DRENSE-261715 format. One line per 2 residues: number of its first residue (from 0); their letters; for each residue x, y, z of N, C-alpha, C, CB. Coordinates in steps of 0.2 Angstrom, whole numbers, plus 5000, padded with zeros to 4 digits. Atoms other than C-alpha are relative to their C-alpha. Glycine has a CB too. Layout:
NUM> a> X/Y/Z/X/Y/Z/X/Y/Z/X/Y/Z; ...
//
This chain:
0> ms> 4998/5005/4994/5357/4868/4926/4996/5002/5006/5007/4999/5001; 5004/4999/4994/5347/4866/4942/5004/5002/5006/4995/4995/5002
2> ih> 4996/4998/4994/5353/4874/4958/4995/4998/5006/5001/5008/5000; 5004/5002/4994/5348/4867/4975/5004/5003/5006/5001/4992/5001
4> al> 4998/4997/4994/5350/4876/4992/4998/4997/5006/4997/5008/5000; 5002/5003/4993/5351/4868/5009/5001/5005/5005/5005/4994/5000
6> fl> 5000/4996/4994/5348/4877/5025/5000/4996/5006/4994/5005/5000; 4999/5004/4994/5355/4870/5041/4998/5005/5006/5007/4998/5001
8> nc> 5002/4996/4994/5344/4878/5055/5002/4997/5006/4992/5000/5000; 4997/5002/4994/5354/4877/5071/4996/5003/5006/5007/5002/5000
10> sl> 5005/4999/4994/5339/4882/5082/5001/4995/5005/4993/5001/4998; 5000/5005/4995/5339/4874/5099/4993/4996/5000/5001/5003/5007
12> kk> 5006/5002/5000/5321/4870/5095/4999/4994/4995/4994/5005/4999; 5002/5005/5005/5315/4854/5087/4994/5002/4996/4998/4993/5003
14> ss> 5006/4998/5004/5302/4855/5073/4993/4999/5004/5000/4995/4994; 5006/5001/4997/5289/4848/5085/4998/5006/5005/5000/4994/5004
16> ed> 5001/4994/4995/5291/4864/5096/4997/5006/4997/5006/5001/5004; 5002/4994/5003/5286/4882/5093/5004/5002/4994/5000/5006/5005
18> es> 4997/4998/5006/5290/4890/5077/5007/5003/5001/4996/5004/4995; 4993/4998/4999/5309/4894/5076/5000/5007/4996/5005/4996/4997
20> nt> 4999/4993/5003/5312/4913/5073/5006/5000/4995/5002/5005/5006; 4995/5001/5005/5328/4908/5064/4997/4997/4994/5006/4995/5003
22> ea> 5003/5003/5006/5318/4897/5052/4996/5005/4996/4996/4994/5002; 5004/4995/5003/5306/4912/5049/5005/5005/4996/4997/5004/5005
24> li> 4996/4996/5004/5321/4922/5043/5003/4996/4994/5006/5003/5004; 4997/5005/5005/5328/4907/5033/4995/5000/4994/5001/4993/5003
26> ke> 5005/5000/5005/5311/4907/5024/5000/5006/4996/4993/4999/5003; 5000/4994/5004/5313/4925/5019/5005/4999/4994/5002/5006/5004
28> vs> 4995/5001/5005/5329/4919/5010/4998/4995/4995/5007/4998/5003; 5001/5006/5005/5323/4902/5003/4994/5002/4995/4998/4995/5004
30> sr> 5005/4998/5004/5307/4910/4996/5002/5004/4994/4994/5003/5004; 4997/4996/5005/5317/4922/4986/5004/4996/4995/5003/5006/5003
32> le> 4997/5005/5004/5328/4909/4980/4996/4996/4995/5005/4996/5004; 5005/5004/5004/5313/4899/4974/4997/5004/4995/4995/4997/5005
34> ek> 5002/4996/5005/5308/4914/4964/5005/5000/4994/4999/5007/5003; 4995/5000/5005/5324/4912/4955/5001/4992/4997/5007/5002/5002
36> kv> 5000/5007/5003/5320/4893/4951/5005/4996/5004/5001/5000/4993; 4996/5004/4996/5331/4887/4965/4996/4995/5004/5005/5004/5004
38> tt> 5003/5005/4996/5325/4871/4974/5003/5001/5007/5000/4993/4998; 4997/4999/4994/5327/4873/4993/4998/4994/5005/4997/5006/5003
40> ev> 5002/5004/4994/5327/4862/5009/5003/5003/5006/5003/4993/4998; 4997/4997/4993/5328/4867/5027/5000/4994/5004/4995/5005/5003
42> vr> 4999/5006/4996/5335/4854/5039/5001/5003/5007/5006/4996/4998; 4999/4998/4993/5332/4857/5058/5004/4995/5003/4993/5000/5003
44> ia> 4995/5004/4998/5348/4850/5065/4998/4996/5007/5006/5004/5001; 5003/5003/4994/5339/4847/5082/4996/4994/5000/4997/5005/5004
46> dy> 5004/5006/5002/5328/4834/5074/5005/4994/4999/4996/5001/4994; 4995/5005/5002/5344/4823/5071/5004/4998/5006/5004/5002/4994
48> qi> 4995/5002/4995/5355/4813/5082/5007/5002/4998/4999/4993/5003; 4993/4998/5003/5372/4822/5079/5005/4999/5006/5000/5007/4997
50> gy> 4995/5001/4994/5386/4816/5090/5006/5006/5000/5004/4994/4999; 4995/4995/5000/5401/4827/5095/5007/4997/4997/5001/5002/5008
52> gi> 4994/5003/5002/5418/4825/5088/5002/5004/4993/5000/4993/4999; 4998/4998/5006/5429/4831/5074/5001/4994/4995/5007/5004/5000
54> vd> 5000/5006/5004/5424/4816/5063/4994/5001/4995/5000/4994/5005; 5006/5000/5005/5413/4813/5048/4995/4994/5002/5003/4998/4993
56> da> 5005/5005/4998/5405/4798/5057/5002/4998/5007/4999/4994/4995; 4998/5001/4993/5404/4797/5076/4997/4993/5002/4997/5005/5004
58> gd> 5002/5006/4998/5396/4780/5076/4994/5000/5005/5005/4995/5003; 5006/5000/4995/5382/4774/5088/4994/5003/4998/5003/5002/5007
60> gd> 5006/4997/5002/5368/4780/5078/5000/5007/4998/4995/5000/5006; 4998/4993/5002/5376/4796/5073/4997/5001/4993/5007/5002/4999
62> qw> 5004/4999/5006/5365/4804/5059/5004/5005/4996/4993/5002/5001; 4997/4995/5004/5378/4816/5053/5001/4998/4993/5007/5002/5003
64> pt> 4999/5002/5007/5382/4806/5038/4994/5001/4995/5001/4992/4999; 5006/4998/5004/5364/4809/5032/5000/5007/4998/4993/4999/5005
66> ii> 4999/4992/5002/5367/4828/5033/5005/5001/4995/5002/5004/5007; 4995/5000/5005/5383/4825/5023/4997/4999/4993/5006/4995/5002
68> ek> 5003/5002/5007/5373/4817/5009/4996/5006/4997/4996/4994/5000; 5004/4994/5002/5361/4832/5009/5005/5006/4998/4996/5002/5006
70> ik> 4995/4995/5002/5376/4844/5008/5003/4998/4993/5006/5001/5005; 4997/5002/5006/5384/4834/4994/4995/5002/4994/5001/4993/5000
72> aa> 5005/4999/5005/5368/4837/4984/4998/5007/4999/4993/4996/5001; 5002/4992/5000/5367/4856/4987/5006/5004/4996/5000/5002/5007
74> ni> 4996/4995/5003/5375/4870/4977/5001/5006/5005/4997/5003/4993; 5000/4994/4995/5371/4883/4991/4999/4997/5007/4995/5005/4998
76> vv> 5001/5003/4993/5373/4879/5010/5000/5006/5004/5006/4995/5002; 5001/4994/4996/5367/4892/5022/4999/4997/5008/4994/5004/4998
78> ig> 5001/5002/4993/5369/4890/5041/4996/5006/5004/5007/5000/5004; 5005/4995/4996/5355/4898/5052/5001/4999/5007/4993/4999/4998
80> tp> 4999/5001/4993/5358/4901/5070/4996/5006/5004/5007/5000/5002; 5002/4995/4995/5350/4910/5085/5006/5003/5004/4994/4998/5005
82> lw> 4995/4998/4995/5360/4920/5097/4999/4999/5007/5002/5008/4999; 5000/5001/4993/5363/4915/5115/5006/5003/5003/4998/4993/5002
84> lg> 4994/4997/4997/5374/4925/5126/5005/5004/4995/5004/4995/5005; 4996/4996/5005/5380/4935/5111/5004/4995/4995/5005/5004/5003
86> ek> 4996/5005/5005/5386/4919/5102/4995/4996/4996/5004/4995/5005; 5004/5004/5004/5380/4907/5089/4998/4994/5005/5004/4997/4994
88> ss> 5003/5005/4996/5370/4892/5096/5005/4994/5001/4994/4997/4997; 4995/5006/4999/5379/4876/5103/4999/4996/4994/4998/4997/5007
90> ia> 5001/5004/5005/5371/4867/5089/5004/5002/4994/4992/4999/4998; 4996/4997/5006/5379/4879/5076/5007/4998/5001/4999/5007/5000
92> tk> 4993/5001/4998/5396/4876/5085/5001/4992/4998/5001/5001/5007; 4999/5007/5002/5393/4857/5083/5000/4999/4993/4994/4996/5004
94> vm> 5000/5001/5007/5389/4858/5065/5006/5002/4997/4994/5004/4997; 4994/4998/5003/5404/4868/5061/5006/4995/5002/5002/5007/5003
96> er> 4995/5005/4998/5415/4855/5071/4999/4994/4996/4999/4999/5007; 5001/5006/5004/5407/4841/5061/5002/5001/4993/4993/4998/5001
98> ly> 4997/4998/5007/5410/4850/5045/5007/5000/4999/4997/5007/4998; 4993/5000/5000/5428/4853/5049/5002/4992/5001/5002/5003/5006
100> gs> 4998/5007/4999/5429/4834/5054/4998/4996/4993/4997/4997/5006; 5002/5003/5006/5422/4830/5037/5004/5002/4994/4992/5001/4998
102> tg> 4996/4998/5006/5435/4838/5026/5004/4995/4996/5004/5006/5002; 4996/5005/5003/5443/4822/5022/4996/4997/4994/5002/4995/5005
104> it> 5004/5002/5005/5428/4818/5011/5001/5004/4994/4992/5000/5002; 4998/4997/5006/5432/4822/4993/4995/4999/4994/5007/4998/4998
106> ne> 5004/5001/5006/5423/4825/4976/5004/4995/4995/4999/5007/4997; 4997/5005/5005/5427/4815/4961/5006/5002/4997/4995/4999/4994
108> kg> 4993/4998/5002/5442/4826/4957/5005/5000/5006/4999/5007/4998; 4996/5000/4994/5449/4823/4974/5001/5006/5004/5007/4998/4997
110> qp> 5001/4994/4996/5445/4840/4981/4996/4999/5006/4998/5006/4995; 5005/5000/4995/5437/4843/4997/4993/5001/4998/5001/5006/5006
112> fl> 5007/5001/5003/5418/4839/4994/4996/5007/5001/4996/4995/5004; 5004/4993/5000/5413/4857/4999/5002/5005/4995/5001/5003/5007
114> yn> 4998/4996/5006/5422/4864/4984/4994/5001/4995/5007/4998/4996; 5005/4998/5005/5411/4873/4971/4993/5001/5003/5000/4995/4995
116> kv> 5006/4998/4996/5398/4876/4984/5000/5007/5003/4998/4995/5005; 5000/4994/4997/5393/4893/4990/4997/5000/5007/4997/5006/4995
118> gg> 5003/5000/4993/5389/4898/5008/4998/5006/5002/5006/4997/5005; 5002/4994/4997/5380/4910/5018/4997/4999/5007/4994/5003/4996
120> vv> 5002/5000/4993/5373/4914/5036/4994/5004/5001/5006/5002/5004; 5006/4996/4997/5357/4919/5044/5000/5000/5007/4993/4997/4997
122> vt> 5000/5000/4993/5356/4925/5062/4994/5004/5003/5007/5003/5002; 5005/4997/4997/5342/4930/5073/5001/5001/5008/4993/4998/4999
124> gn> 4999/5000/4993/5342/4936/5091/4998/5007/5003/5008/5000/5002; 5003/4994/4997/5337/4949/5104/5006/5004/5004/4995/4998/5006
126> ed> 4995/4996/4997/5354/4956/5109/5006/5000/4995/5003/4997/5006; 4994/4999/5004/5371/4960/5101/5003/4993/4999/5005/5005/5003
128> ga> 4996/5007/5001/5382/4946/5094/5000/4998/4992/4998/4995/5004; 5001/5003/5006/5376/4944/5076/5007/5000/4995/4995/5004/4996
130> kn> 4994/5000/5004/5392/4950/5067/5006/4996/5003/5003/5007/5000; 4995/5005/4997/5403/4940/5079/4998/4993/4998/4999/5000/5008
132> ai> 5002/5007/5002/5393/4924/5075/5001/4999/4992/4992/4999/5001; 4999/5001/5007/5393/4928/5056/5008/4999/4999/4997/5007/4997
134> ss> 4993/5000/5002/5412/4931/5056/5003/4993/5002/5004/5006/5004; 4998/5006/4998/5415/4915/5065/4998/4994/4995/4997/4998/5007
136> iv> 5003/5005/5005/5404/4905/5053/5003/5001/4993/4992/5000/5000; 4997/4999/5006/5410/4913/5038/5007/4998/4999/4999/5008/4998
138> fg> 4993/5002/5000/5428/4910/5042/5000/4992/4999/5004/5003/5006; 5000/5007/5000/5424/4892/5046/4998/4997/4993/4996/4997/5005
140> ls> 5002/5003/5006/5415/4889/5030/5005/5001/4994/4993/5003/4998; 4995/4999/5005/5428/4897/5019/5006/4996/5001/5002/5008/5000
142> hi> 4994/5004/4998/5442/4888/5028/4999/4992/4998/5001/5000/5007; 5001/5007/5002/5434/4871/5024/4998/4999/4993/4995/4997/5004
144> gl> 5001/5001/5007/5431/4874/5006/4994/5004/4996/5000/4994/4998; 5006/4996/5004/5415/4884/5002/5002/5007/4998/4994/5001/5005
146> ti> 4999/4993/5002/5415/4900/4992/4995/5004/5003/4999/5000/4992; 5004/4996/4996/5409/4914/5002/4999/5007/4995/5003/5002/5007
148> pp> 5001/4994/5004/5402/4928/4990/5000/5006/5005/4994/4999/4995; 5001/4994/4996/5401/4946/4996/4993/5000/5003/5002/5006/4997
150> at> 5006/4999/4997/5387/4950/5008/4995/4995/4999/4997/5006/4996; 5005/5006/4999/5379/4933/5010/4999/4998/5007/5003/4994/4996
152> aa> 5002/5001/4993/5374/4936/5028/4994/5004/5001/5005/5001/5005; 5006/4996/4999/5357/4942/5034/4999/4999/5008/4994/4999/4996
154> yw> 5001/5001/4993/5353/4946/5052/4995/5005/5003/5006/5001/5005; 5005/4996/4997/5339/4953/5063/5001/5000/5008/4993/4998/4999
156> lg> 5000/5000/4993/5341/4959/5081/4995/5004/5003/5007/5003/5002; 5005/4996/4997/5328/4965/5093/5004/5004/5005/4995/4995/5004
158> ea> 4997/4996/4995/5331/4976/5108/5004/4996/5005/4995/5005/5003; 4997/5004/4995/5343/4971/5121/4996/4998/5006/5006/5005/5003
160> gp> 5004/5003/4994/5336/4960/5135/4993/4997/4997/4998/5006/5005; 5006/5004/5002/5319/4951/5135/4996/5005/4995/4996/4998/5006
162> gp> 5004/4997/5005/5307/4956/5121/4998/4996/4994/5003/5007/4998; 5003/5004/5006/5298/4951/5105/5006/4998/4995/4995/5004/4996
164> sf> 4995/5003/5005/5309/4940/5093/4997/5001/4993/5001/4993/5002; 5001/4998/5007/5309/4940/5074/4992/4999/4998/5004/4995/4996
166> ie> 5007/5001/5002/5291/4933/5072/4996/5005/5003/4998/4993/5001; 5005/4995/4996/5282/4943/5085/5001/5007/4998/5001/4999/5007
168> ae> 4999/4993/5002/5291/4959/5080/4999/5001/4993/5007/5001/5002; 5001/4999/5007/5287/4956/5062/5006/5002/4996/4994/5005/4998
170> gh> 4993/4999/5003/5305/4956/5057/5000/5000/4992/5005/4995/5003; 5000/5001/5007/5300/4952/5039/4999/5007/4997/4995/4995/4998
172> kh> 5001/4993/5002/5296/4971/5038/5006/5004/5001/4993/5003/5003; 4994/4996/4998/5313/4977/5044/5004/5001/4994/5004/4996/5005
174> ef> 4997/4998/5007/5320/4987/5029/5007/4997/5000/4999/5007/5000; 4993/5002/5000/5338/4984/5034/5001/4992/4999/5004/5002/5006
176> tm> 4999/5007/5001/5337/4965/5036/4997/4998/4993/4996/4997/5006; 5003/5002/5007/5326/4963/5020/5004/5002/4995/4993/5003/4999
178> nq> 4995/4998/5005/5339/4973/5010/5006/4995/5000/5002/5007/5001; 4995/5005/4999/5352/4961/5017/4998/4993/4996/5002/4998/5007
180> vq> 5002/5006/5003/5341/4946/5012/5000/5000/4992/4993/4999/5002; 5000/4999/5007/5339/4953/4994/5007/4999/4997/4997/5006/4998
182> tm> 4994/5001/5002/5357/4955/4992/5003/4993/5000/5005/5005/5003; 4998/5006/4999/5361/4939/4999/4998/4995/4995/4998/4997/5007
184> vh> 5003/5004/5005/5350/4930/4987/5003/5001/4994/4992/5001/5000; 4998/4998/5007/5356/4939/4972/5007/4997/5000/5001/5007/4999
186> hl> 4994/5003/5001/5374/4934/4976/5001/4993/5001/5005/5003/5006; 5000/5008/4999/5371/4916/4982/4998/4997/4993/4995/4998/5005
188> hy> 5002/5003/5007/5362/4913/4965/5005/5001/4995/4993/5003/4998; 4995/4998/5006/5375/4922/4954/5006/4995/5001/5002/5007/5001
190> fa> 4994/5004/4999/5390/4913/4962/4998/4992/4999/5003/5001/5007; 5002/5007/5001/5381/4896/4962/5000/4998/4993/4993/4998/5004
192> sl> 5001/5001/5007/5377/4898/4944/5007/5000/4997/4996/5006/4997; 4993/4999/5002/5395/4904/4941/5004/4993/5001/5004/5006/5003
194> hq> 4997/5006/4999/5402/4888/4949/4998/4994/4996/4999/4998/5008; 5002/5005/5005/5392/4877/4938/5003/5000/4994/4992/5000/4999
196> qh> 4997/4999/5006/5400/4885/4923/5008/4999/5001/4998/5006/4997; 4993/4999/4999/5417/4887/4930/5002/4997/5007/5003/5007/5000
198> ei> 4998/5003/4993/5423/4874/4944/5007/5002/5002/4999/4993/4999; 4993/4999/4998/5438/4877/4954/5005/4995/4997/5001/5000/5008
200> pv> 4996/5005/5003/5452/4868/4945/5004/4997/5005/5005/5003/4995; 4996/5003/4995/5462/4855/4953/5007/5003/5000/5000/4992/4997
202> qe> 4994/4997/4999/5478/4861/4960/5006/4995/4997/5002/5001/5008; 4995/5004/5003/5493/4855/4950/5006/5000/5005/5002/5003/4993
//
């Protein structure tokens, strides 16, 4: 059975702007998943009109329902975010809020539509805060129904204060981060395969 991975890049940059450091680390994960015959898609959330609110459709041109359809088609969902002031981006916060507001959407068994999907997190930044952002996102994803395998987070941090970011600093050569990427890919792929064979049973 085929496996599809969706990456939600919560960079503040649109695709038309400079390359996203967060997307560069996402590509390290996606390329390794592709080596395992997983199809991948990266969505730059800043390219979409996403309204605020704990709802699945905010109306007035809200494009969140388009993102929901992409999530429905995925077996793996990874949130990517930069760090600003030691926190996940405002766009990542909005995505988590909209995901929470979409939990009323169910699958064909009547379970939350995020059941039987596995989740992960990618973080880049030039200061502390990666583990804080990861813990926040991982809890949120688990709370709304995704399965979170062990060690499905990868992060890269530069030195405190201004300095080169992931791309300029050649973060793809950073041994610790790349080891995290390898482990993350292994666990995402394994648990996605496992869920295809053994779905969460309906609660009686």
